[in-house]
Backbone as CSV, one residue per row, in Angstrom:
resi,resn,N_x,N_y,N_z,CA_x,CA_y,CA_z,C_x,C_y,C_z
1,UNK,-5.762,-18.421,9.873,-5.099,-19.347,9.568,-5.011,-20.739,10.203
2,UNK,-4.743,-21.924,10.130,-4.740,-23.107,10.787,-3.300,-23.343,11.396
3,UNK,-3.679,-22.999,12.899,-2.465,-23.105,13.769,-1.656,-24.229,13.543
4,UNK,-2.706,-25.669,13.242,-2.128,-26.769,13.099,-0.951,-27.497,12.086
5,UNK,-1.560,-26.248,10.735,-0.666,-25.996,9.646,0.637,-25.599,9.503
6,UNK,0.620,-24.490,10.678,1.739,-23.662,11.299,2.569,-24.654,11.741
7,UNK,1.680,-25.176,12.846,2.928,-26.094,13.444,3.726,-27.012,12.685
8,UNK,3.139,-27.414,12.051,3.680,-29.101,10.822,4.887,-28.196,10.205
9,UNK,4.456,-27.093,9.558,5.810,-26.297,9.203,6.956,-25.977,9.551
10,UNK,6.387,-25.346,11.160,7.753,-25.286,11.882,8.472,-26.650,12.066
11,UNK,8.204,-27.565,12.489,8.545,-28.825,11.904,9.191,-29.229,10.779
12,UNK,8.990,-28.610,10.016,9.895,-28.993,8.788,9.020,-29.339,7.706
13,UNK,8.147,-29.932,7.971,7.131,-29.949,6.459,6.954,-28.727,5.426
14,UNK,7.301,-29.315,4.501,7.815,-28.304,3.175,6.298,-27.900,2.677
15,UNK,5.338,-29.316,2.436,4.091,-28.854,1.817,3.249,-27.619,2.499
16,UNK,3.249,-28.240,4.197,2.585,-27.268,5.124,2.875,-25.662,4.425
17,UNK,4.398,-25.378,4.787,4.809,-24.288,4.501,4.453,-23.624,2.853
18,UNK,4.332,-24.518,2.179,3.681,-24.204,0.579,2.247,-23.447,0.979
19,UNK,1.755,-24.481,1.316,-0.192,-24.009,1.829,0.191,-22.662,2.412
20,UNK,0.807,-22.411,3.619,0.687,-21.112,4.072,1.114,-19.898,3.147
21,UNK,2.052,-20.096,2.658,2.509,-19.220,1.848,1.695,-18.547,0.624
22,UNK,0.962,-19.946,0.288,-0.240,-19.870,-1.210,-0.893,-19.099,-0.081
23,UNK,-1.502,-19.037,1.206,-2.765,-18.418,1.325,-2.619,-17.184,1.974
24,UNK,-1.528,-16.552,2.493,-0.804,-15.496,2.330,-0.068,-14.818,1.320
25,UNK,-0.075,-14.855,-0.052,0.410,-14.805,-1.089,-0.119,-12.943,-1.537
26,UNK,-1.353,-13.194,-1.828,-2.014,-11.796,-2.404,-1.426,-10.601,-1.573
27,UNK,-1.691,-11.235,0.149,-1.586,-10.079,0.815,0.131,-9.527,0.857
28,UNK,0.744,-10.693,0.926,2.318,-10.334,0.621,2.958,-9.487,-0.649
29,UNK,2.067,-9.883,-1.724,2.325,-9.131,-3.022,1.629,-7.487,-2.740
30,UNK,0.426,-7.638,-1.732,-0.017,-6.158,-2.167,0.944,-5.225,-1.269
31,UNK,1.228,-5.680,-0.036,2.118,-4.961,1.162,3.355,-4.396,0.094
32,UNK,3.871,-5.707,-0.238,5.136,-5.093,-1.311,4.964,-3.908,-2.016
33,UNK,4.078,-4.648,-3.073,4.094,-3.193,-3.822,3.588,-2.073,-3.543
34,UNK,3.147,-1.884,-2.382,2.838,-0.678,-1.439,4.223,0.273,-1.119
35,UNK,5.097,-0.945,-0.865,6.328,-0.357,-0.363,7.315,0.004,-1.820
36,UNK,7.681,-1.123,-2.745,8.213,-0.641,-3.771,7.709,-0.436,-5.016
37,UNK,6.969,0.058,-4.848,5.835,0.505,-6.122,5.974,-0.216,-7.526
38,UNK,6.636,-1.429,-7.738,6.411,-1.820,-9.180,5.966,-3.139,-8.820
39,UNK,5.565,-4.071,-10.139,5.482,-5.342,-10.279,6.808,-6.381,-9.845
40,UNK,7.286,-5.637,-10.850,8.845,-6.706,-10.771,9.618,-6.551,-9.464
41,UNK,9.736,-5.316,-8.783,10.389,-5.447,-7.421,9.508,-5.972,-6.333
42,UNK,8.192,-5.973,-6.372,7.361,-6.650,-5.513,7.403,-8.247,-5.435
43,UNK,7.633,-8.641,-6.891,7.950,-10.054,-6.778,8.998,-10.404,-5.959
44,UNK,10.068,-9.506,-6.485,11.448,-9.790,-5.379,11.503,-9.896,-3.858
45,UNK,10.911,-8.902,-3.705,10.510,-8.807,-2.391,9.905,-9.855,-1.951
46,UNK,8.907,-10.140,-2.492,7.887,-11.791,-1.726,9.278,-12.721,-1.896
47,UNK,9.402,-12.944,-2.982,10.510,-14.246,-3.071,11.331,-13.749,-2.087
48,UNK,12.179,-13.029,-1.383,13.378,-13.187,-0.775,12.620,-13.289,0.592
49,UNK,11.529,-12.668,0.874,10.823,-12.537,2.544,10.124,-14.236,2.565
50,UNK,9.881,-14.526,1.453,9.645,-16.614,1.383,10.670,-17.165,1.775
51,UNK,12.063,-17.071,1.023,13.230,-17.704,1.548,13.387,-17.157,2.712
52,UNK,13.469,-15.941,3.554,13.851,-15.699,4.631,12.848,-16.509,6.068
53,UNK,11.600,-16.689,5.403,10.581,-17.149,6.546,10.721,-18.786,6.342
54,UNK,11.099,-19.621,5.202,11.398,-20.904,5.104,12.693,-21.385,6.072
55,UNK,13.565,-20.121,5.569,15.103,-20.667,6.482,14.848,-20.043,8.163
56,UNK,13.546,-19.675,8.637,14.054,-19.158,10.393,12.466,-19.668,10.630
57,UNK,11.576,-20.535,9.996,10.459,-20.732,10.495,10.682,-21.659,11.702
58,UNK,11.687,-22.288,11.991,12.050,-23.486,13.006,11.772,-22.636,14.456
59,UNK,11.978,-21.044,14.159,12.548,-20.197,15.275,10.883,-19.425,15.794
60,UNK,10.100,-19.679,14.957,8.742,-18.931,15.306,8.452,-19.380,16.873
61,UNK,7.883,-18.613,17.300,7.750,-19.447,18.795,6.240,-19.384,18.922
62,UNK,5.493,-18.722,18.511,4.083,-19.114,18.119,3.332,-18.982,17.414
63,UNK,2.846,-20.149,17.031,2.489,-20.193,15.449,0.850,-19.645,15.246
64,UNK,0.308,-19.130,16.440,-0.826,-18.372,15.916,-0.702,-17.033,15.579
65,UNK,0.222,-16.655,15.621,1.024,-15.155,14.848,2.202,-15.059,13.553
66,UNK,1.816,-16.791,12.883,2.523,-16.562,11.739,2.066,-15.834,10.637
67,UNK,1.191,-15.054,10.539,0.948,-13.957,9.496,1.761,-12.626,9.790
68,UNK,1.437,-12.852,11.774,1.911,-10.741,11.717,3.562,-11.390,11.261
69,UNK,4.129,-12.350,11.754,5.448,-12.925,11.868,6.226,-12.546,10.099
70,UNK,5.166,-13.237,9.324,5.485,-13.050,7.556,5.910,-11.579,7.442
71,UNK,4.666,-10.933,7.560,4.286,-9.699,7.571,5.823,-8.828,8.030
72,UNK,6.188,-8.579,8.888,7.123,-8.074,9.808,8.413,-8.747,8.848
73,UNK,8.645,-9.831,8.574,9.880,-10.233,7.874,9.742,-9.399,6.420
74,UNK,8.541,-9.386,5.443,8.508,-8.578,4.921,8.794,-6.916,4.538
75,UNK,8.121,-6.209,6.131,8.405,-4.799,5.999,9.850,-4.574,6.063
76,UNK,10.222,-5.653,6.977,12.226,-4.991,6.890,12.992,-6.093,5.389
77,UNK,12.204,-6.501,4.738,12.651,-6.973,3.492,12.351,-5.851,2.648
78,UNK,11.670,-5.180,2.797,11.182,-3.839,1.661,11.775,-2.896,1.901
79,UNK,12.449,-2.705,3.358,13.063,-1.662,3.660,14.418,-1.543,3.241
80,UNK,14.920,-2.918,3.277,16.187,-3.460,2.570,16.493,-3.121,1.290
81,UNK,15.413,-3.703,0.625,15.564,-4.071,-0.839,15.526,-2.195,-1.360
82,UNK,14.729,-1.318,-0.765,14.589,0.076,-1.157,16.051,0.888,-0.738
83,UNK,16.918,0.473,0.689,17.883,0.995,1.272,18.879,0.569,-0.222
84,UNK,19.078,-0.938,-0.507,19.796,-1.042,-1.607,19.850,-0.334,-2.875
85,UNK,18.305,-0.203,-3.449,17.967,0.117,-4.735,18.285,1.892,-4.424
86,UNK,18.485,2.676,-3.338,18.976,3.993,-2.885,17.282,4.880,-3.185
87,UNK,16.330,3.850,-2.775,15.040,4.593,-2.955,14.443,5.071,-2.050
88,UNK,13.635,5.778,-1.806,12.648,6.273,-0.904,11.494,5.269,-1.062
89,UNK,10.734,5.110,0.237,9.836,4.083,0.381,8.630,5.188,0.093
90,UNK,7.470,4.412,-1.045,6.646,5.031,-1.332,6.591,6.143,-2.109
91,UNK,7.636,6.162,-3.086,7.778,7.166,-3.842,8.064,6.334,-5.556
92,UNK,8.004,7.252,-6.309,8.869,6.687,-8.111,7.267,6.862,-8.830
93,UNK,8.002,7.343,-10.109,6.922,7.533,-10.835,6.282,5.683,-11.304
94,UNK,7.165,4.804,-11.254,6.319,3.452,-11.761,4.926,3.185,-11.039
95,UNK,4.939,3.853,-9.311,3.744,3.509,-9.080,2.706,4.885,-9.177
96,UNK,2.951,5.838,-9.332,2.180,6.778,-9.826,1.646,6.586,-11.244
97,UNK,2.425,5.846,-12.037,1.686,5.576,-13.592,0.713,4.232,-13.191
98,UNK,1.205,3.540,-12.467,0.197,2.350,-12.487,-1.256,3.149,-11.808
99,UNK,-0.654,3.777,-10.757,-2.235,4.077,-10.066,-3.426,4.967,-10.948
100,UNK,-2.348,5.852,-12.216,-3.004,6.253,-13.215,-4.456,5.203,-13.904
101,UNK,-3.270,3.926,-14.152,-4.307,3.012,-14.604,-5.430,1.816,-13.874
102,UNK,-6.355,2.644,-13.217,-7.715,2.329,-12.211,-8.994,2.627,-12.711
103,UNK,-9.752,1.640,-12.400,-10.973,2.039,-12.606,-11.967,2.655,-11.571
104,UNK,-11.074,3.252,-10.684,-11.596,4.679,-9.876,-12.035,5.826,-10.342
105,UNK,-13.226,6.074,-10.002,-13.654,7.194,-10.308,-12.709,8.653,-10.166
106,UNK,-11.759,8.529,-8.654,-11.288,9.501,-8.596,-10.037,9.070,-8.426
107,UNK,-9.075,9.189,-9.416,-7.843,9.003,-10.085,-7.168,10.097,-9.328
108,UNK,-7.491,11.421,-9.284,-6.738,12.039,-8.929,-6.624,12.454,-7.404
109,UNK,-7.630,12.102,-6.895,-7.546,11.819,-5.529,-6.704,10.749,-4.986
110,UNK,-6.827,9.468,-6.014,-5.737,8.318,-5.358,-4.400,8.802,-5.584
111,UNK,-3.978,9.490,-6.390,-2.951,10.226,-6.819,-1.872,10.911,-5.476
112,UNK,-3.429,12.260,-5.174,-2.699,12.909,-4.050,-2.522,11.898,-3.018
113,UNK,-3.494,11.451,-2.740,-3.005,10.055,-1.339,-1.970,9.820,-1.659
114,UNK,-1.531,8.895,-2.583,0.318,8.303,-3.154,0.944,9.746,-2.681
115,UNK,0.681,10.538,-3.016,1.807,11.882,-3.009,1.765,11.990,-1.773
116,UNK,0.989,11.954,-0.815,0.932,12.347,0.715,1.738,11.584,1.719
117,UNK,1.215,10.294,1.171,1.628,9.447,1.882,2.881,9.247,1.399
118,UNK,3.788,9.404,0.298,5.090,9.437,0.212,6.025,10.614,1.128
119,UNK,5.592,11.179,1.511,5.988,12.419,2.207,6.088,12.351,3.901
120,UNK,5.262,11.156,3.972,5.158,10.147,5.756,6.725,9.691,6.274
121,UNK,6.662,9.763,7.533,8.185,9.555,7.961,7.697,7.702,8.269
122,UNK,8.443,6.729,7.993,8.626,5.395,7.358,7.675,4.528,8.429
123,UNK,7.606,5.240,10.278,7.068,4.757,11.036,5.089,4.846,10.348
124,UNK,4.909,5.831,10.196,3.400,6.553,9.600,3.323,5.836,8.362
125,UNK,3.472,5.475,7.637,3.629,5.077,6.356,3.301,3.600,6.508
126,UNK,3.762,3.050,7.169,4.250,1.272,7.800,2.707,1.483,8.681
127,UNK,1.968,1.988,9.558,0.607,2.022,10.112,0.036,2.374,9.315
128,UNK,-0.027,3.048,8.370,-1.371,3.573,7.559,-1.262,2.257,6.390
129,UNK,-0.264,1.726,6.040,-0.465,0.857,5.479,-1.294,-0.985,5.912
130,UNK,-0.474,-1.186,7.079,-1.157,-2.231,7.630,-2.877,-1.956,7.977
131,UNK,-2.947,-0.287,8.737,-4.306,-0.570,9.374,-5.384,-0.119,7.958
132,UNK,-4.880,0.394,7.260,-6.091,0.716,6.031,-5.987,0.175,4.740
133,UNK,-4.568,-0.525,4.439,-4.734,-1.355,3.547,-5.003,-3.250,3.942
134,UNK,-4.614,-3.420,4.697,-4.512,-4.824,5.474,-5.576,-4.808,6.844
135,UNK,-6.253,-3.974,6.758,-6.953,-4.002,7.788,-6.635,-4.588,9.019
136,UNK,-5.416,-4.375,9.429,-5.058,-5.043,10.612,-5.244,-3.789,12.088
137,UNK,-5.704,-4.775,12.866,-5.624,-4.155,14.524,-4.531,-3.493,14.803
138,UNK,-4.836,-2.309,16.076,-4.076,-1.932,16.523,-2.716,-2.764,17.297
139,UNK,-3.420,-3.801,18.097,-2.915,-4.781,18.777,-1.735,-5.663,17.462
140,UNK,-2.454,-5.819,16.674,-1.453,-6.576,15.295,-0.309,-5.795,14.650
141,UNK,-0.646,-4.599,14.654,0.399,-3.534,14.324,1.184,-3.660,14.971
142,UNK,0.730,-3.012,16.227,1.886,-3.170,17.152,2.585,-4.460,17.432
143,UNK,2.479,-5.487,17.216,3.629,-7.042,17.174,3.761,-6.892,16.065
144,UNK,3.632,-6.557,14.807,4.319,-6.191,13.926,5.737,-5.507,13.683
145,UNK,5.414,-4.527,14.433,6.205,-3.174,14.170,7.407,-3.615,15.808
146,UNK,6.668,-4.127,17.021,7.300,-4.302,17.917,7.509,-2.778,18.642
147,UNK,6.308,-2.561,18.809,5.978,-1.062,19.347,5.018,-1.124,20.285
148,UNK,4.743,-0.567,21.220,3.772,-0.217,22.146,2.483,-0.010,21.364
149,UNK,1.152,-0.416,21.912,-0.191,-0.306,21.090,-0.126,1.041,21.219
150,UNK,0.316,1.877,22.363,-0.347,3.211,22.378,0.646,4.264,21.771
151,UNK,1.712,3.544,20.960,2.633,4.462,20.315,1.975,4.328,18.696
152,UNK,1.635,3.155,18.338,0.997,2.897,17.219,-0.159,3.711,17.049
153,UNK,-1.026,4.039,17.886,-2.047,5.245,18.256,-1.910,6.101,17.841
154,UNK,-0.668,6.439,18.206,0.003,8.173,18.355,0.248,7.912,16.577
155,UNK,1.120,7.185,16.191,1.505,7.068,14.606,0.402,6.938,13.798
156,UNK,-0.830,6.366,14.233,-1.775,6.517,13.325,-2.528,8.004,13.190
157,UNK,-2.559,8.161,14.634,-3.072,9.604,14.590,-2.409,10.822,14.190
158,UNK,-0.959,10.894,14.234,-0.189,11.715,13.904,-0.116,11.534,12.199
159,UNK,-0.526,10.488,11.559,-0.014,9.848,10.157,-1.428,10.672,9.240
160,UNK,-2.876,10.147,10.315,-3.995,11.338,9.623,-3.779,12.342,9.384
161,UNK,-3.446,12.926,10.934,-3.485,14.456,11.055,-2.326,14.850,9.537
162,UNK,-1.449,14.328,9.440,-0.765,14.880,8.285,-1.001,14.881,6.981
163,UNK,-1.487,13.578,6.499,-2.382,13.433,5.785,-3.682,14.522,5.372
164,UNK,-4.268,14.518,6.295,-5.349,15.877,5.961,-4.783,16.814,5.634
165,UNK,-3.568,17.424,6.330,-3.120,18.468,5.848,-2.443,18.506,4.534
166,UNK,-1.773,17.401,4.334,-1.290,17.615,2.810,-2.664,17.306,1.535
167,UNK,-3.335,16.664,1.841,-4.491,16.796,1.274,-5.469,17.468,1.154
168,UNK,-5.362,18.583,2.193,-6.362,19.751,2.033,-5.281,20.655,1.395
169,UNK,-4.002,20.622,1.377,-3.324,21.868,0.705,-2.907,22.981,2.032
170,UNK,-2.666,22.576,3.107,-2.450,23.345,4.172,-0.771,23.109,4.541
171,UNK,-0.211,23.960,4.669,1.288,24.059,5.241,1.377,23.905,6.307
172,UNK,2.879,23.814,6.647,2.873,23.601,8.242,2.541,24.684,9.428
173,UNK,2.448,25.665,8.871,1.913,26.912,9.533,0.401,27.072,10.314
174,UNK,-0.606,25.867,8.914,-1.973,25.836,9.357,-2.512,26.597,8.336
175,UNK,-1.755,27.364,7.229,-2.268,28.075,5.916,-2.436,27.299,5.082
176,UNK,-3.715,27.945,4.494,-4.011,27.419,3.057,-3.327,27.591,1.975
177,UNK,-3.361,26.604,1.174,-2.095,27.234,0.105,-2.900,27.434,-1.326
178,UNK,-2.936,28.167,-2.070,-3.702,28.109,-3.395,-2.910,27.481,-4.566
C-alpha cells in the first residue's frame, strides 16, 4: 500500500481514493462473500463499505493502516447487513451451492469446513477468515478487531480446536460420533 496515495485520499483527492479501492477491491469482495454468502449481497456490502470509507477517510489517523481500517469497516458493515436481513453469519444455502461449484477435488471437505465455520461464534469466524483466508498477521487482526493480540491468539486457538472437533465428528463430550 502506497502511503502517499492514502495521504492524498485523506486530503480529499478522489482519484487517489479510487486507486486505493481498486487495489483492495478483490480482497474486499472475497471477505464480504465469506460473510454474506452470495454475490449480490457481497457486492452490496462492498459498495456500502466504500461509501462509508469515502465519507470518513478524512478521519483516518494512520495512513499506513488504510487496509486494516477498510477491512474493519467491511466487517462491521457485513454484520450490520446480516442483522438487517435476519441472517446468521456464515450460513445459507446460496453459499453451500456455490461451494459445490468448485474445481477443488475435496468438495465434501470444503463443505464440511464451511458448515463447521457456520457454528463458530462470530469472533472465531472473523479470526479464521482474516488469518487463513486473507493471510493477515495476529497483530493486524488485533488492530482490525480492536482486541489485544493475546485475545486474538486465544480466539484462533479455540476456533481451530472447535473446527477440529466438528470436522472429526466429535461431540462436546469428546466422544466420536458415528
